[in-house]
FIGUMAR-948743 format. One record per residue: x, y, z of N, C-alpha, C in turn. Coordinates in steps of 0.05 Angstrom, whole numbers, plus 5000, padded with zeros to 4 digits. Layout:
N
XYZXYZXYZ...
REM end
This chain:
670
524242160340521742100345521841790348519141720364519041420372519641220348521041070346520640750328519140570336516040590324514740440329514740120324516540090309517439840300518939660324519539780338521139690366518739500384516839630377514639560402514339240399514439140374513538840370516038630384518138770394520338610402519938630441518238720444517838730471517138530484517938380507516638170518514738160533513737950539511337900562511138130577513338090588513738300617514238640604514738690580514838880567511838990567510038750564507738820558505738940580506738820602505438830630506139110635508739260629509539450636508239700619506639660593505339810583502339840599501739590611498939570626498539710653501239670665500939780694503840020697503740290688505940420690505740560720507840510735508340680760508740950760508041090778508741400777511141510797511541710786513841830803513942100809514242300795513342610787514442640816517342720822518542850840518643140840518743310863518343550866521543690855522343600843525343740832526044010842528444090854528244360856530044510840530244780842530944910817533944900819534644860793537944820794540145040808541544940820543445180830546545130817548345300815551145280810552545140830553844950826556744880844559344930845559544980818562045030809562845320804565345440805566545680810565345830788565046080792564346270770566646300753567046350729569246430713570146170703570145940708571345730703569845620678571845590652570945520624570445200621568645130606568244840595568644680621566844730640565844520662564744280650565144130658563543920647564043600658562843340645563443090660563243080685561043200703560243150727559942880735561042790758559842560767559442560799557242390808555542390833555742100847556242120874556241880891555041950912553841730930552541780952555041640977554341790996556241691019554741591040555441351056554741271080552441371100553941631106553141821128550842011109550141991090548242161076550442381060552442411068554042581042553542531014553742771003553342750967556542830961557542710944560042700933560542750900561242980889561743100865564143170857564643040834567243170824566343220788568143440780567743470752570543580743570643620717572543710697572544020690574444170695574744480687576744430661575744510637577444530606579644700608578944910610580145200605580545350636582645390645586045370632587745140636586944930647588644780652588144550655585644460646584144180651584644040679583944170698583743980730581543880738581443710757579043590769578243790791575743810805574943850821572643720840572643780871571043650880569143790904567643720901565343860929563443690943563543680971561243490976559143670995556543530993554043661009554143511028553843621055552643461083550543391080549943161105547543051105544443271110545843511121543543711122543543851102544743821082544444011058546344331054548444251067550444451069552744391053553044581031555844541013558344601018560544431021563044501022564644651006566844721013568544890993569044720966569844900944570844680921573944620925574544410924577244300933578444230899580944310895582444250869583743950879583043770861584043530864587043480851586943530826588843440801590143670795592943530781594743780767593443720736594443910724593443850692595143670682594243570657592343530648590743290664587643300665586343060679583343080669582142810668580242850651578442650658575742560652573642380655574242250683573342380701573042260731571642050740571441890760569041760770570041730805567741710817568241780846566141530854567241440885565841290897566141430929564541230947565841230976566540980981569140970984570940740993569840621014570240291021569840161041571240281071572840471064573440601086572740901099569840961079568541191081570141411069571641371052573141621045572241691015572141911008571742010975574041860961573441700937575341570925575341600894577241620878576541740848578441620832578341580811579541510790579341680768581741760754580541940728583241910710583242060686585741990666587542170665589842170659591442390669593742400642595442530647597842520624600242350643601142160623602541890633604741910613606141670618608741650603608541650573610041750561611341800526608041930519607442130534604942240526602242090518602341830525600241670535598241790559595541650556594041740576594541490597594341580620594641280648592041410666591941220675590041250703591541350723589741520740590641640765588441540788589241460814587241410834588141640859585941730866585741980880584541930901585141930931583241860953584042090974581142160989581442381006582142271032584442321041585142141075585842371092584442441108584742641128585042921117582942961100582243181091583943331071586443121059588243231043587342971019587743060988587742880973589742760964590642470970593242330963592942220933594742280910594542200886596341970872596041740870597441570857597641520831600041470817599341390785599141070783596741030773595540740778596740540746596640630731598140640715600340730699602040640682604940720671605440590649604340710625605140560602605140790581607540800565608040970542607340860512605540620517604540550484601640510485600440540510597640480511596540750524593640760514591240970533590440820561589840820581588240680604586740980603584340890605582241120610579340970615577541110620574641070622574340900642575441030668574640780686571840840698570840620713568140660731568340470753567740560774567840440801565040350816565240170829563739990847564539910874563339860894563939770927562339530925562439330942560939090954560739090980559138990996558438961023560138811039562738661018565038531036567638741035567339001034569839131032571139171004570039140985572139050965571139300945573239430928573139660901572839490878571439500863571739470831572039620813573239560793574439800774574939640742573139780724572939710701574539960685575939930665576940130649578240010624579540190606580140100573582940120575583839990559586739950553586740010521587540210511585940330477583240220477582539990464579839970453579239670472580639600491579939370502579539380534576839220541575839300570577339130591578039210609580139030637578839050660578138940680577738940708580138900727579538970747581438960774579639010799580438930819578938840842580938950868580739080886581639210912580138960934582238880947581038760970582838780990584238980997587039031009588839160997589239020972590839100952589839060924590939200900589339160880590338860861588538740851589238500837590838580811591338360795591838370769589438460747590738530725588638540703587038320700584138310685582438140675581738300649581838100627581238180605578438100598576938330592573738270592573238230559573538390545572338370515574138690506572338740477574038960458571139130454571639370449570739570442571039730421569339750399570839910373571840180381570740310397572440580401571640690429573540700449573140740475571641000484571841200468570141390475567741410479566241230457564041250453562441000468564640700466563540530473564540410504565040570521566740550547565340380560566440210579564740020599563240210617561040120631559740110656559539900670558839960700558639700721557039770736555839540747553939580773554339330792554839320813555439150831552439130848551338910846548338770854548838710883546538740898546838660925547738380937547738240919549337980924552137970915553538230912556038220910556638150882555338030863555937980832555838290821557938260799559338420785557938440756556938660747555638650724556438920697557538820686559238970661558439040632557939240622557339270593559039440579559439370556560339590538559839530512561139650485559439660461561939650443560639580419561339570390560339770381560739870353559040050346556239920338555239750336552739610332552239400349553539340372553339070389553239200416551739120430551339170462552438900473554238900490556038730502555238680538555238450547555238410573556538210588557338230608559338010623558738100658558337830668558037790692560137670713561237750736562637580751560637490771561237240782559037060800560237140825562637210832564337190860566637020851566936880836568936690833569836650799568236710789569136720759567636910737568636990724567137130700566036970679563136990674561736870656562636890630561236770607562036830580560137090573562037270559560537480545557837440528556437660537553237600515553237820501551637850480550638010464547338060476547238290481544338370493542838540477544238650457542938810435544538860411543038960388544338940364542739230353544239380328542739590319543939560284542739710270543139680244545239780237546939680215549339790210549740070203548140230196548140510193547240700218547340570239546340680263548540640285548840780303551340740328550940690354551840570371551040570400553740700413552640770435554040950450553040930484554940950498554541120528552940810539553640620532551740430546552240470578549640430594550240400619547740150633548840080661547539810674546639930697544739760712544039740743542739540747544039410772543439160776542239220808539539190807538039310831537339020848537338800837537338630857539238320842539538120857541337900847539637780822537237830820535937780787536037980769534738220782533338440762535738590752535838660721538538790715537638930693537339170688537039310666539739500656539039540630541239660611540339790587541740030592540440300571543240340551542340440525544240570507543240770493544940980485544141140464544440980436542441040416542740950392541941200375543041230350543541410335541541290313539241250323536541130306535241360294535341460268533941730260534641910272533941930299535242140320535742060342536742250366538142160388535741980403536141660409534241580421535441420447534041320470535041150487533440810484535540640479534140380481534440260504533140060512533639860535532839580531533939420546534039180559534139070581532638810589533238800614533438460627534138400649533938150656532938060681531237850684529937760714531237500718533337420708534237150721537837180723538337450733541337490738543237500719542037540692543837620670543737300649542637160657542836960639541536970614538937090613537637170591536337420593536137620563535737840565533337910543531538070553529438190533530938260506528938260483530438430466530638700472532738840459532839100463530639260450529639480460527339570454527239960460525839990448525840390447524340460477526340630490525140690510524341040512525441260497524541450493526841640476526541800467528341940451529742070479532742180474534342310487537042230489539442280499542242210499543442230527545442150521547942200547546942060572545641810573544341680594546241590619545141620641547041520666544641420687545741200703543841110722545140990746543241000768544040910791542440700803544040460812541640270822541940260855539340320867539340330900536840270904536940110926534740060944531939940926532439750904531539610891529839730868531540000863530040180838532440220820531840210796534040370774532940700771534740810771534541160772536241210747534741310727535641360696535141730698538041820688537742120676538742110649537542310632538742340604538542600601539542670573538842980558536542910545534143090556531843070539531843140512529843040500530243090467530343380462532143440443532343780433534643860457536043730468537643780491537744050509535544100518536244360527534844300562534944090568534143990598534543660604534043640627535443370635532343180637532342910635529642810635530442570659528142490665528742250687527042080686527141780692525341540693526741320717524941180729525641080743524140700743526240530741525240240739525340030765523139950773522439850793522939480791523839430773524839180760522339050749520339190740518239080720517039300699517039620713515939750693517940070699517840170677518640460678516440670684517240850706515441100709515641230684513141430681513341610657515941840659516641880636518842070641517942370651519542440660519242750674521942900672521243200674523843420666524743400699527043390700529143500722529643770720530543860700530944120698529444310679528744550679527544700664528544730636526644770621527544750586529345090582531945080584533745270581535445280560538145300562539545210543540944980544543444930528544044610526544944530553543544230559544344150582544943920578547543760589548243490583549743370600550943100598552442940613550742960641548842880649547742850676548942560690548942610716548842380731547342330753547242130764544942110791545541920808545342030833545141850855543441900875542841660885540241690907541741600931541141820955542941820979541641580999542241561020541641271034539141441050537541631045535241701049532941651035533541591009532341540983531541750974532442010969533242250954534242210932533942370919535442340887537442640884538742560875541442800871542542780835541943030825542843000799544843240796547343200776548743370766549043400739549643640717549743610700551243890688551943820663553844000651551844280640551644500646549644750637551844880614551244810594553145020565556145000575557144800578560044800586560845020603558945150613559845390638559645240658557845160667557845100702556244810704556844740727556144540744553444530756551344490743548544500760547944290774546544300796545744140824542344130820541243950826538743910827538143610848535943670867535443460880532943430881530943190886528343070894527643160927529243290935528843280967527643550973525243510978523943780989525744011003526244230991528544351000527144561023528144501054527144601076530044741091532144731078534644771087535345061078535745261097536045541086538945551085539545851072542745821067543445921096546645921096547646031118547446351122547246441148547246721155549246901135548347141134550647291122552447381140554747461132557447481146558347811147559547831170560748171165558348351159556548281179553948541174555148761190554749011182556049251194554249451185554349671203553149941192554750181200554950381175556350571179554650811179554750961201552451251209553951481187551051601185551651791166549152061178549852251164547052441175544952371167542852281185540252151175540051921161542451761155543051571138544451351153544051101142546150871157546650691129549050691123549650471102550850171117548850011107549449701112551249561097552649391100554149271084554848931099554948731081555048481090556248301064556348061073557147881057555847621051554547551030552647371028554047091031552646891040553346661040554046491014555846321018556846190996554745890979552545861001551245670988550045630961550045470948550345490920547045610913544645550932542145590928541545880936543446000945542946290960541546480930539646640940538546790919538247060924538247220956538047450964538147430989538547751004538247831030536147981033534247891055532048081064533648321085533448531086533848701105531048831121530848811142528948981159529849151177528249361191529149551208526949601232528549621258526249641280527349801299525850001317526850181337526549991365528650031374528049881407528849611408529149431384529949171387530649051354532248871358532248751330529648591318529948651293526748441284527548261288525748071295525647771301525747571276524447711261523847471238523647641209523547471188523347631162520947811158519247811176516547991173516548241192518448211210518248351241519548651227518148851237519749161229518649261207520649421195520049541166522149401146520749281123522349231107523849471089526849401092527949571075528649531045528949261042529049131012530448871011529848770989530748510985532748510964535148400975537348430951538548170942537748140920539647920907542247900904543347720901546647740895547447400886549847400879551447160880551947050902552246780910553546600933556646720936556546870959559046920964560047280957558347350948558147630942558047830960558548100956557448320976555148410971554148520992551448630992551648881003550249100997549949331014547349461003546549691029544749881019544850051039543850301031543550551038540950641050540350621079538050771086537951001092535951171080535751461085532651581098533151761105530651881114530651841146532251771160532551711186532851931209532351971231532752161252535252101264536452341265539652331276539152311308540852171321540652101351538551851357537051721343534851541347537251291339536851111357539050801355536450671339536950601315535850361299537450111292535349861299536449661293536149521269537649311252537649241230537748891234536848831220536548521211537048431184538248221180539348081156538647891151537147731134536647451129537147351103538647201099539047041073537146881068536746821044534746591035534546471006533446280998533446160977531146190966530546070938528246140922526046050933525745800952523245700960521345980975521546160997524446191007524546071039526845991044528045851069529146071079529346171100530446441109532546281130535146481129537446351148536546501179538046411200537946651223539046911217538347061231538547311230541547421238542547581214544647761229543848011241544448131257543448421265545248571274544948851268546949051276545349351281546649511299545249761307546649981299545550201293547150441286544950691300546550901305545551131312546151431288544151471273545851671256545851911260547952061260548452351261550152491243550652731241551652861225555052871226556552721215558852641224561152941212563253011231564753171229567553071204568753241195570953111177572452951197573753061221575152941239574352641254571052611255570352391252571052151230570452311207570852141179573752021174575752181184578252191182579151911202578051891219578051621243577551391238575351441217574751121215576850951193576350711198578150491181577550511153579750421140579250451113577150311096575850381082573350301065570650331078570550471107568350451111567150711098564850661094562550821079562051051098562251371089561251551100558951721088558251911100556552071083556552361096558052561088558552771102556853021089555553071106553353321099554453611111553953821096553554091103556554181103557954011085561254141087561454321062563654551067563954721046566754611034567054711006568954620986571754900990574054790995575954991003577754990972577254720965579454730942578554550922578654530897577154390876579054400852579654180838580554220810580453950791578654020771578153870761579753690744581753920737584053780718586153610735586353600762588853510783586653280795583853280796582453050801581753030829581853310846581453280875580153490890579253440908577553710925578053680952578553920967578353880999575754051007574653871025572154051039573454081065571554161084571854231113568754281122568954211155566254331166566754621169563854721169563355061169564555211194564654971215566155131241568955171232570155061215573355031211574554871232572954671240573954441258576254301248575654191221577154031204576953991177578453941166577653841132578953551123578353481098578953211086579053241056580753141049581253101018579352951010577953010988576752810970577452690945577552470933579552330915577552390889576252620886574852690856574152940855573353030835572453320829570553360807568653480810566453540789567053770773566753730749567154040731565554240738563154200758561254430761561254520789563454380809563954480831565954710837565254860858567255150858567655150891569755330888570455390920567855550934567155490956564955600977561855460971562355260947559755120947559354980979557054940981555954691012555754490995556554251004555954000991555453761008554453530997554753291009556453100996558052951009559952821001559552501009559352330990559052091000561051850989561951671005564451520989565151301012568051211005568951031027571851221035572551261066574851331074576851131067579251241059581251081048583651271062586751161058588851271063589951311041591551571036592451671012595951611023597451461008599251421010601351530992603251631003605451760988608751620990610051610975613051520979612551230999610551070993610050881009609050851040608451141045607251171074604651311076603351261095600351451100600651751105599651871083600052171087597552301095595552291092592952361097590752171093587952211105585652071101584052201079582352061067581252201040578652061043576752121020574352041017574651900983574051680981574551530956572051430941572451440914569651360899567551530911568451770911565851930923564152110903562052060914560252310894559052590912560652750900560353050914557753180904555253260922552753390906552853610920552253850901552254090918549254190927549354290947546654360963546254600976548154800962548055080969550455200965551055430976553755590974553955790995556055901003556756111013558356281005557956551016559756791001562556761008563656661031566456651034567156391048569456381050570356131071573256211082573356321106575056441118577556251124580056331120581956061133582656111164583455921170584055951205587456041205588356261216590856391216592556211238594656181228596856021256599856111241601056031261604156011253605255821239607255861221608355681212609455401219610155421246610355201263608154991267605455151266603254941268601654871245602754891224602054821201601654461201599654341191599754041188599453991219600054021238599553931269600453661275599953551297600053341305598053051295599052851300597352581295594052631306592252501298589452511316589352261311590252111330589651831334591351621315590951391320593051191299592851231266590851331263589751301231590451621215590651751236590952041228594052131225595252181205597652281209598052621208600352721226600752981219603352991201605053211209607453241207609553191218612253101208614353071227614553251242615253251266615653431291612753601294610353541281607653691290607553741318606553971318605454061345602654161348601054121362597954301359596554071350593754161345591954011330592553931302591453721295591853641269590353831252591353921229590254091209590954061182591653801171591853701147588753701135588753851108585753811102584054081108585554261121584054551123585154781113583555001112583955181100584755331117588455441110589755621132590855841124591456041138592756251126595656301151598156361131600956401148601656661131603856811149604857001136607857041140609657101134612657061129614357201108616557191110618557241086619757001069618557041036619856771024623456761023623556511034626456461042627456331009625856270993626956090972624556030956625056020925623255990907624455830887623855600875623955390857621255290844622055320814619555250794617155340802615655210813612455250825612255240851614555350862614355320897616355550911614555620930615955880948616755650975617955750988618355691020617455941037616455981055615356211071616056161099617256301119617756301148617556531159616356531182615356721198616956791222619156561223621156611244621056421261619256181254619055961270622055761262622955851237625555701232624955371222622855361216621555041208623854981185624854771190626754611164624854371146625654451125623754341100625754081094624753871090626753621078628753691061628653881044630453961022632754151037632254221062634354391074633854721080631954721060630155041064629455061087628955421091627555451118624955561108622755451123620155511113618455311108615055361107612955221103613255221072613755001054612954961031610555081021610855260999607455290986607655280961605855080954605354980925603255190907605155280887603355470865602055380847600055500831598955420807600855320783602855500780605155430758607355570770609355600747611855750753611755990749609656180745609956480737609856560761610756560784610056620807611156920812609157130825609257400814610557530838611857370859613757520873615857370881618557470894621257410895621657340923624657220922625757140946626057470968625357390992625957641003623257841010620657740999618757840995617357781024615058021031613857921058611057891050609657601052607757581037605457451065602957451056601057221066600257021044599656801060599056581039595956421050594456421035591756291039591555981022591555801037590955521021590855281044590455091033589954831039592154701048592654551073593554421085594154181072596254071054596153851039598253641051597853391049599353121053602053171033604653181045606553161022609152991043609852701024611952621034614452601017616652701022618552710994620152401000620852260983621852010981624651981002624351791017625951831042625751951063623352111071623452271084620652031108620852121129619651941150616351981153615052221144612752301148612652491128609752701136609152921117611453161131611653331107612553621110610853761114611254001125608554181125608854321092606254321088605654381053603254501052602954751043600354911037600554961008598054800996597354880967595455140958595555300945594355530942592655470918590755660915588455590895588655780868589456000877590856220854592556420868593456610851595856790861594356990878591357000877589657210896590257090926590456830928591956770953594756860967595556970947598257040951598957390952598857500980598557790978601257850990602958080978605158170985604258421001606258421020606258641036608158821038
REM end
């Protein structure tokens, strides 16, 4: 709650503020996640502007390895990839654009003797170059803050244990200048702002004391106390923003009854300061000075959203929420870009880094990639990969005959498919007419919505044969209709189906308890390659759903010689058998006849005089039986009805000739 006793401390300029409050009220965008999914305890984000309109962001992931990451937003609003900057253990980064136009970071890392040292990271030519900046085994160097000036210098303040130091880069780094002492570096860490006249303004704190010091270009002026609190309260996270050569504002968290933010200001370049006064409830303040204004973000009272206020040198705008009131949100940071738009990053429940901007969102996501169509009987399956833009929300798919849909309202709406950035998307369009060419367009969009340029693909649905399906590349979706089951085993977990005209068959890598030989079915799944002994053996439908649509009285096998079993290959993806001749028939129900030449466990070998040599050295086609209780012996003349199955013994260069029978009714003795 507001501490009204602080009102009497306001200066005359503060009273003017009460009478003339400027307005802000920005159209903040919805938060988007810019950190990778799955990271744990992502936090402490920092943000900076670049002179060309880019926005530079860094943050820390705590688990599993305490690394720092970087991502930048282009001037036209496109986010680049997440880049890993540091090695474990790394913490508390700060970032700027340096005088050479490069992303430039300082952060804390593991140093000598187990103590914390400072590391400097610069992105040069697309690669992060890291230098250990300090190297002491008795002192913790930490809490770096960076700034640049118009003379091409980099200014750095940091702590050594609980002392505050300053260094400047002007072609090389200077030695250290001691600025003062803080009681606890974690809470009372320094902050810095470089004014337009290149003077440097630094704050830090003790438990109950707010300190300020100024560098006028040649000399560090004496330390000033710009605020105090009572001994039973506690200052933390002081921030400063120099918006002109004369006007400077500083804020601090004060543990006064509850979490509150207090402020003070100077209108004479830091010589005198107004009494420290209440600003509003909140926590974790951060500020950016740009173009004559100070931009303040902080954790809103209650901890579930982020607040914003702006100081123009004489008054604050009213408090406004940057983010919706949801779960815990903290550690916000803010940067104004060179166009005047505001950009905010924050920790969302230590799970994600959120990004929000005040710029009206007119930028669409990138188009989907890999937009493809797989044809089925009266149906088409569309697949794509959603763009990686953090604000991507969904992909709209539309259909048209004759030409591709021109925009997100042209043609017939198939659906709007939400997804995560970079995720895979898909849909199945049914009820189509075979032989008609359909055109499909996909439009990725954000929550505004802004729609991406279209991705377009065409397809002509038709009834696929088993041979067509077998010749498709791995992971292609298929929908096979009006196929008949020739073999199924729920215990073994697979099924074979074939075309009704016995042209070809295919293995289905699933089996349902209610499926039977002779059922007419529809099979929907993805074509893959069954691999045996490290080699491709046969094509199959995986992740399949098999739906019974009817039944037939019987399934007649295709009669053939033993030497024809398996056949040759059918294109580059459909293997035959070693030495195979004729049409590929792996997966098809066939019948052979001949004499049993050998018998072993659940296997017999049958030869019709073709003299087929099995990899075991035995003569004949290998016949796999249901069990070891085979009711016939060597020398018997039999006919065998079964499915030709892929089979590659270890060390053999490809498939042998093999038939799998369903029951002993398929084995007839003559």
